[in-house]
C-alpha positions as CSV (number, residue, x, y, z in Angstrom):
1,M,-107.7,-155.5,-64.5
2,V,-106.8,-152.7,-66.8
3,G,-109.8,-151.3,-68.7
4,T,-112.4,-152.6,-66.4
5,A,-114.0,-150.0,-64.2
6,K,-116.1,-150.9,-61.3
7,K,-119.4,-149.1,-61.1
8,R,-120.3,-147.9,-57.7
9,A,-123.8,-148.4,-56.5
10,K,-125.7,-145.3,-55.6
11,A,-125.9,-145.0,-51.8
12,A,-129.3,-144.6,-50.4
13,P,-129.9,-141.2,-49.0
14,V,-129.0,-140.9,-45.3
15,R,-131.9,-140.0,-43.2
16,F,-131.6,-138.6,-39.7
17,I,-134.1,-139.2,-37.1
18,V,-134.5,-136.2,-34.8
19,K,-135.8,-136.9,-31.4
20,A,-137.9,-134.3,-29.7
21,G,-136.1,-132.5,-26.9
22,R,-137.3,-132.4,-23.4
23,G,-139.8,-129.7,-22.4
24,R,-141.3,-127.1,-24.6
25,P,-139.3,-126.0,-27.7
26,P,-137.7,-122.6,-27.3
27,V,-139.2,-119.9,-29.5
28,H,-136.8,-117.1,-30.4
29,Q,-137.0,-114.6,-33.2
30,E,-133.2,-114.1,-33.5
31,T,-130.1,-116.2,-33.3
32,W,-129.1,-117.2,-29.8
33,S,-126.4,-119.0,-27.8
34,K,-126.7,-121.0,-24.7
35,V,-124.4,-119.7,-22.0
36,S,-123.7,-120.7,-18.4
37,V,-123.5,-118.0,-15.8
38,V,-123.1,-118.2,-12.0
39,L,-125.9,-116.7,-10.0
40,F,-126.2,-116.5,-6.3
41,D,-128.9,-118.5,-4.5
42,R,-130.6,-115.3,-3.4
43,Q,-130.8,-114.2,-7.0
44,I,-132.4,-117.5,-8.1
45,V,-134.9,-117.2,-5.2
46,H,-135.7,-113.6,-6.2
47,L,-136.2,-114.5,-9.8
48,D,-138.5,-117.4,-8.9
49,R,-140.6,-115.2,-6.6
50,L,-140.7,-112.5,-9.3
51,S,-141.9,-115.1,-11.9
52,T,-144.5,-116.3,-9.5
53,D,-145.7,-112.8,-8.7
54,I,-145.9,-111.9,-12.4
55,R,-148.0,-115.0,-13.1
56,G,-150.2,-114.1,-10.1
57,K,-150.9,-110.6,-11.3
58,S,-151.0,-111.0,-15.1
59,G,-151.7,-114.7,-15.6
60,K,-148.7,-114.8,-18.0
61,V,-145.6,-117.0,-17.4
62,L,-142.2,-115.4,-17.5
63,N,-139.4,-117.8,-16.7
64,R,-135.9,-116.9,-15.3
65,A,-134.3,-116.7,-18.7
66,E,-137.0,-114.3,-20.1
67,I,-136.7,-112.0,-17.1
68,I,-132.9,-111.9,-17.3
69,R,-132.9,-111.3,-21.1
70,A,-135.5,-108.5,-20.6
71,L,-133.4,-106.9,-17.9
72,I,-130.3,-107.0,-20.0
73,D,-132.1,-105.6,-23.1
74,G,-133.7,-102.9,-21.0
75,L,-130.3,-101.8,-19.7
76,F,-128.9,-101.7,-23.3
77,D,-132.0,-99.9,-24.7
78,S,-131.8,-97.3,-21.9
79,G,-128.6,-95.9,-23.4
80,M,-127.0,-95.8,-20.0
81,D,-123.3,-95.5,-20.3
82,I,-121.8,-98.2,-18.0
83,T,-118.4,-98.3,-19.6
84,G,-117.0,-96.4,-16.6
85,S,-118.0,-99.1,-14.2
86,A,-114.9,-100.3,-12.2
87,S,-116.5,-103.5,-10.7
88,E,-119.6,-105.5,-10.4
89,A,-120.5,-103.7,-7.2
90,D,-120.1,-100.3,-9.0
91,L,-122.2,-101.4,-11.9
92,R,-124.9,-102.6,-9.6
93,A,-124.9,-99.3,-7.7
94,R,-125.1,-97.3,-10.9
95,V,-128.0,-99.3,-12.2
96,A,-129.9,-99.3,-8.9
97,K,-129.5,-95.5,-8.6
98,R,-130.7,-95.0,-12.2
99,L,-133.7,-97.2,-11.7
100,A,-134.7,-96.0,-8.2
101,A,-138.1,-94.3,-8.1
102,P,-138.1,-90.9,-6.4
103,F,-141.2,-92.0,-4.4
104,R,-141.8,-95.6,-3.5
């Protein structure tokens, strides 16, 4: 079969069907990664109560992830130097001391 070339038929464009995810779509203004972290049950209970209290006072819904992101960004934005922290307990104590109100 020298000299005879087979013509390839043009393949139809491949179309992907994207199914909608479960729940509301996340809305973020920057790139993000999903990570897994271990939280203690008491921390989950506290986050859920905080979320409920915020909704009760303001009518706005803040979920666990939003509260955690806000706390992390607040710590970073504070400029607090935490590089000298020797352990999780030490870091926790430093942050608590810095955030403690003089009069509660």
